[in-house]
C-alpha positions in Angstrom: -15.2 -5.7 8.2 -16.0 -7.1 4.9 -16.4 -10.9 5.3 -15.8 -13.4 2.5 -18.4 -16.1 2.1 -16.5 -18.6 -0.1 -13.0 -20.0 0.0 -11.3 -19.1 -3.3 -7.5 -19.6 -3.5 -7.2 -18.1 -7.0 -4.7 -15.4 -7.8 -6.1 -12.0 -8.8 -3.8 -9.1 -9.6 -4.4 -5.4 -9.6 -5.5 -2.9 -7.0 -8.8 -2.9 -5.1 -11.8 -1.3 -6.8 -12.8 2.3 -6.2 -15.9 0.9 -4.3 -13.5 -1.0 -2.0 -11.4 2.1 -1.4 -14.4 4.2 -0.6 -14.0 6.6 -3.5 -17.4 5.9 -5.0 -18.8 7.1 -1.6 -16.8 10.3 -1.8 -14.0 9.5 0.6 -10.8 7.4 0.5 -10.7 5.2 3.6 -8.6 2.3 2.2 -5.8 2.6 -0.3 -4.3 -0.9 -0.2 -2.1 -1.9 -3.2 -1.4 -5.6 -3.3 1.8 -7.1 -4.6 1.6 -8.4 -8.2 1.7 -12.1 -7.0 -0.7 -11.7 -4.1 -2.6 -14.9 -3.3 -6.0 -14.0 -1.9 -7.7 -16.4 0.5 -11.2 -15.9 -0.8 -10.6 -14.1 -4.1 -10.0 -10.4 -4.2 -12.1 -8.7 -1.5 -15.0 -6.3 -2.4 -15.7 -3.9 0.4 -18.6 -2.1 -1.4 -21.3 -3.5 1.0 -19.6 -2.8 4.2 -18.3 0.6 3.0 -21.9 1.6 2.3 -22.9 0.5 5.8 -19.9 2.3 7.3 -20.7 5.6 5.7 -24.4 5.4 6.6 -23.8 4.5 10.2 -20.5 5.8 11.4 -20.4 8.0 14.5 -17.4 10.1 13.4 -16.3 11.8 10.2 -12.7 12.8 10.4 -11.0 15.5 8.5 -8.8 14.5 5.6 -5.2 14.3 6.7 -6.0 14.2 10.4 -4.4 11.7 12.7 -7.7 9.9 13.0 -8.0 9.6 9.2 -4.4 8.2 9.0 -5.1 5.6 11.7 -8.4 4.7 9.9 -6.5 4.0 6.7 -3.7 2.0 8.4 -6.1 -0.2 10.2 -8.4 -0.8 7.2 -5.4 -1.7 5.1 -4.2 -4.0 7.9 -7.6 -5.7 7.8 -7.2 -6.4 4.1 -4.0 -8.4 4.8 -5.0 -10.1 8.0 -8.3 -11.4 6.7 -7.6 -11.8 3.0 -3.9 -12.6 2.3 -2.8 -16.0 3.7 1.0 -15.6 3.7 2.6 -13.1 6.1 5.5 -12.9 3.6 3.1 -10.9 1.4 2.0 -8.5 4.2 3.1 -4.9 3.9 1.2 -3.1 6.7 3.2 -5.0 9.4 6.8 -5.7 10.3 6.2 -9.4 10.4 9.6 -10.0 12.0 8.4 -8.2 15.1 4.6 -8.3 14.9 2.7 -9.4 17.9 -1.0 -8.9 18.8 -2.5 -9.4 22.3 -6.0 -9.1 23.7 -6.6 -7.8 27.2 -3.0 -8.4 28.2 -3.1 -12.1 27.2 -0.5 -14.2 25.5 0.6 -12.4 22.3 0.3 -14.0 18.8 2.9 -13.5 16.2 2.2 -12.9 12.5 2.1 -16.6 11.5 -0.3 -17.6 14.3 -2.7 -14.8 13.4 -2.5 -15.9 9.8 -3.3 -19.5 10.8 -6.2 -18.8 13.2 -7.6 -15.5 11.8 -8.2 -12.1 13.5 -11.7 -13.1 14.7 -10.5 -16.1 16.6 -7.6 -14.1 18.0 -9.9 -11.3 19.2 -12.7 -13.5 20.5 -10.5 -16.2 22.1 -12.1 -18.7 24.5 -15.5 -17.4 25.7 -18.3 -19.3 27.3 -20.2 -19.7 24.0 -17.5 -19.4 21.3 -14.1 -20.9 20.9 -11.0 -20.2 18.9 -11.0 -23.9 17.9 -13.3 -22.8 15.0 -11.3 -22.6 11.7 -10.3 -19.4 10.1 -12.7 -20.0 7.2 -15.7 -21.1 9.4 -15.2 -18.1 11.7 -15.3 -15.7 8.7 -18.4 -17.4 7.3 -20.1 -17.3 10.7 -19.6 -13.6 11.2 -20.4 -12.9 7.6 -23.8 -14.7 8.1 -24.4 -12.8 11.3 -23.9 -9.4 9.7 -25.0 -9.6 6.1 -24.7 -5.8 5.7 -21.1 -5.9 7.0 -19.4 -5.6 10.4 -17.9 -2.1 10.1 -15.1 -0.6 12.0 -14.2 3.0 12.8 -11.8 5.2 14.8 -13.5 7.2 17.5 -10.6 9.1 19.0 -6.8 9.1 18.8 -5.0 10.0 22.0 -1.4 9.8 21.0 0.5 9.7 17.7 3.4 7.6 16.4 5.4 5.6 17.3 2.9 4.6 20.0 -0.6 5.2 18.8 -3.4 4.9 21.3 -6.9 5.1 20.1 -10.5 4.3 20.8 -12.5 2.3 18.3 -16.0 1.1 17.5 -17.1 -2.1 15.7 -20.7 -2.1 14.5 -23.2 -4.1 12.5 -26.9 -5.0 12.3 -27.6 -8.4 13.7 -30.0 -9.3 10.9 -28.5 -12.7 9.9 -27.8 -16.0 11.7 -25.0 -16.7 14.2 -24.0 -20.3 15.0 -22.7 -21.0 18.5 -20.0 -23.6 19.4 -22.7 -26.3 19.8 -24.0 -25.7 16.3 -27.2 -24.0 17.4 -28.3 -21.1 15.2 -29.4 -17.8 16.6 -31.5 -15.6 14.3 -30.9 -11.8 14.7 -33.6 -9.2 14.9 -31.8 -6.4 13.0 -30.6 -4.6 16.2 -27.3 -2.7 15.9 -24.4 -4.2 17.8 -22.0 -1.5 19.0 -18.7 -2.8 20.3 -16.3 -0.3 21.9 -12.6 -0.9 22.6 -9.1 0.6 22.9 -5.9 -0.2 21.1 -2.2 0.7 21.7 -0.3 0.2 18.5 3.4 0.5 18.0 4.6 1.5 14.6 8.0 2.1 13.0 9.1 5.1 11.0 7.4 3.7 7.9 4.2 3.3 9.9 4.3 -0.5 9.7 2.7 -2.1 12.7 5.0 -3.8 15.1 2.5 -4.6 17.9 -1.2 -4.3 18.8 -2.4 -4.4 22.4 -6.2 -4.6 22.1 -8.6 -4.1 25.1 -12.3 -4.8 25.0 -14.9 -7.2 26.5 -15.3 -10.2 24.1 -18.6 -11.1 25.8 -20.0 -7.8 24.7 -19.8 -9.2 21.1 -20.8 -12.8 21.6 -23.6 -12.5 24.2 -25.8 -10.2 22.2 -25.6 -12.6 19.2 -27.0 -15.4 21.5 -29.9 -13.4 23.0 -31.6 -12.3 19.8 
């Protein structure tokens, strides 16, 4: 994921750049078109750095028009909104009236709660060395500092198509920055690649808007490597 470093509540109009869409790298992976009055959390996102890392280090290259390519596009567009657009009323990738997201069968979060705490805090939850009490902005900055080349995401396999889309995913990044634990201690990375594997069951409507996400993975697989380097 492309992680913003500074909080900027300015309004910027227009579509994402070709670099952010992936076009300058020869492949469209994200085609998000914001509303004219979109209010960005940190200013309009630029995915050029993480896209470069994604194309250089991805495990799979899916055929254009394949179900895997479609799911890739939906999730990467969802990431634009969930990380960078503060108001659920401006979200287009989700049916916010129904949306819920749950991790490992836990208590589901609705659209507003996810907007308040942020996707990272939702996904990590309460682990031994990290807590969702960290603010949205501080969490984004922390992971941005940990993975300065970006924390990229890809679809590995899709097992079933709409309306219930089941797929396997990979989150990956080089731990070359600094991670701060819940006690404020900094952990310097050694540049090793972190590979996080998980599953997701997503329910979508006829317009392919996401109604629910059931995510399964081991949060400690992400946090513990950041503390041991």
